[in-house]
N, C-alpha and C positions, 0 to 999 in steps of 0.2 A: 504494500500500500504506500509505504514511504517512497519507494522508487518511482511509482506512478506519479505521485505528487510532485516529486522533483522534476519530472519530465513535462509537467503541465505547461509551463511557459513556452517551451519549444513547440508544443502541439498547437497552442493557441495562435501562433503566428499564422496569418493567412498567406501572405507572400504569393509567390508564383505557384502554378499548378504542380510543378516538379517539387517545389519545397514542401507543399502540403502532402504530397505522396511520400516524400522522404521522411517526413515527420511520423507518418504511420509506420513506416519501416522501423524507425527508431523505437517506436512504442512497442512493437513486437519483440524487440531485442532487450527490453528492459528486464524481463524475467528470463534469463538464459538458463535457469534451472529446468524449466519446462521444455525448452526447445533444444537444448544442447547437453546440459549436465546429466539429467536423468537418463535419456536414451544412451548416452555414452557410458554411463556407469553400469547400466544393465547389460549393454553389449560387452563391456569388460568382464562382468561376472560370467556371462555365457562363454566367453573366450577362455577364461580360467577353468571353467568346468570342462570344456572340451579338451584342454591341455591335460587335465587329470585323467580323463577317459582314454585319450590317445596313449598316454604313458602306461596305463594299466593294460590296455589291449596289446600294445607293442611288446611289453614285458612278457606277455603270455604266449606270444607267437614265436615259432621257429624262424631263424633268419631267412629262410627261403620263402616264407609266407608274408614277409613284411612288404614286399613289392605289391602283392595283390591287395593288401590292406590299404596302401597308399592310393592305388588306382580306384578302389571302392569308395574312398573318401571324396572323390571328385563329385559324388552325388549328394554330398552333405548339404542340408538345408538350414544350417545354423544361422546364416545371415538374414533369413527371411524375416526374423523378428524386427530388425531395424527398419525395414521397408514398411511393413504393416503398421508399426508403431507411429510412423509419420502421419497416418490417418488420425490417430488419437491426438498427436501434437497439433494438427490443424484444428480439430474440434476445440481443444483447450485454448489455443491461441485466439481464435475468433470469439469464443464465448467470453473470454476474459477481457478482451480489448474493444470489442464492437460497441457495447453500451457506453464505455468511457469515451471513446473517440467521438461518438455522436453527441455526447453531452458537451463536447468542446467545439461543436458546430462543424465537424468534419462531414463532408458529404459522403453518401454511400458509395458513390463512384470513386472518389479519391481514396476512401478506406479500402475498397476492394482492390484497386490498382496497387496500393501500398502493400496490402496483404499478399497479392500475387508476386510482387517483387521480393517480399520476404521469403516466400516459398522457393523462389528461384535461387536466391542467395543461399538458403539453407541446403537445398538440393545440391548445389555446386560444392559447398563446403563439405558435406558428407561424402559426396562422390570423390573429392580429392583425398579425403582420409581413407576411404575404402580402397581406392586405387593404390595408395602408398602401402597400405597393409597387404594388398595382394602381391605387390612387388617384393615386399619383405618376406612374405610367406614363401614365395618361389626361391628367393635368394638363400633362405635357411633350410630349404628342402622340407617344407612343412613344419617349421619351428623345431627342427631337429628330431621330429617324431613321425614324419611322414603324414601328418594330418593335413586336412584341407578345410578351410572355412571361408576364405575370401577368393580363392581361385577354384571355382566349381563349374560343372557343365551347365548349370542354370544361368550363369553369367558368363562374361567373356574372359578368355585366357589369352587374348590376342595382344596387339600393341597397346601402349599406354593410353592413347587418346580413345581407342575403342572401348577399353575398360571404363574409362571415365564417363563416356557418353552413356553406356549401358546403365551404370549405377545412377547417373544423373536422371535419365529418363524414367527409371522405375521409381525413384524418389519422388519426382515431380508428379507422376501418376497418382500415387497414394496421397500426396498433399492435396491435390485438387479434388479427388474423390472425398477426402476429408472435409473440404469446403462445403460440399453438398450436405454431408451429415451434420455439419455445424449449423448451416442455415436451417435445415429441417428441425434440428434440436431447438434452436432459438425461437422458431415460430410455433411448432407443435409439440415440443418437449418429447417425453419418452414415447408417447403413443406414435408420434410421427416417425421417430427413429425405428421403432419396432416395425411399423408398416413398410418403411423404406427397406429395412433389412429383409423382410419377407418377400418383397417384390424382387429385390436383387437375387435372392436365393432361388426364387421361382424362375427367373430368367435364366440363371446359370443351369439349373436342373433341366429346364426346358431345352436349352441348347445342347446339353449333354445327351438328353433323350433323343433329340432329332439326329444328332451325329450317330448315335448308336443304332437307331431304327434304319437309317439310310446306309449303314455300314461304312461310314466315312472316317472312322478312327485312323485307318491307315493313311488316308489323304492328309489328315491333320498332322500326323506324325511326320510325314514326308515334308509338309510345309514348314514345320518347326525345324527339321534337320536342314532343309535347303536355305532357310533364312538365317539360321543360327541366332545367337543372342543379339547380335547387332541389328539384324533385320527386324526381329521382333520388337526391339527397343524403338526403332523408327516407327513401326506400325502403332506402337503404344501411344505415340504423340497424338493420334486421332482421338481416342477416348479421353486422353488427358485434356485436349482442347475442348471437347464437348462437356466434360466435367467442369472446366473452368467457366465456360459460358453459363451452364446450368446453375453453378454456385452463385454467379453474379446476379442473375435474374431472381433467384430465390431470396438472396440477401436484400435485394431492393425492396422487398415486401415485408421484411421483418421489422417488428416493433419491439425494441428492447424491453425486457421485463426483469424485475428484481427477483 
């Protein structure tokens, strides 16, 4: 609360449009515990837990089996947490700052543009960190244990820029999907979020049923293999853009409530 109060004079400045948007960005970074510290801390705990598991498994394997262990770890999904958690971060960030910003006469348009810029900056920052960790993981042969957490088949093991873009695109996707959940939460509260979750689950299950009925799982697998992580990341920008637009129009109709 104290940090928000300290930032009030900067947010009150009307200035140019770019200045107003930048003030919203600054507002989102007042509480770095929610956006940076907590996700990083939990990721660190997951990493330490993985190190312990890898060490136990490696110690129980014969030397000839350790290569197979390392290859199998390429399917590790340990990093999925950090991506999905960005949806939660988006909900928390918007819920905490939207009423405050509007109370300082920030327009919904400026607020959402500033929020989008914050999501882009956070995605880029996390992508840089994950890219560096993936390079370090390779350089140390899986942290000396043959483990894999940041270099997996789900993401890219290619050049540095390719890895960065894949991490960045996935982060951005969950941030803007989170903006939809945040807008729905602020307008319809828990009931709205439940309905939205049910609708998304129904769409996903319906798509899986359609693929199964038409016998298209092979085609889906071929598409994923041919596009690789980089191609899928490029395609993910389409639902990301749609989510960003949907979040904007939903937030325009939100009335802040205590």
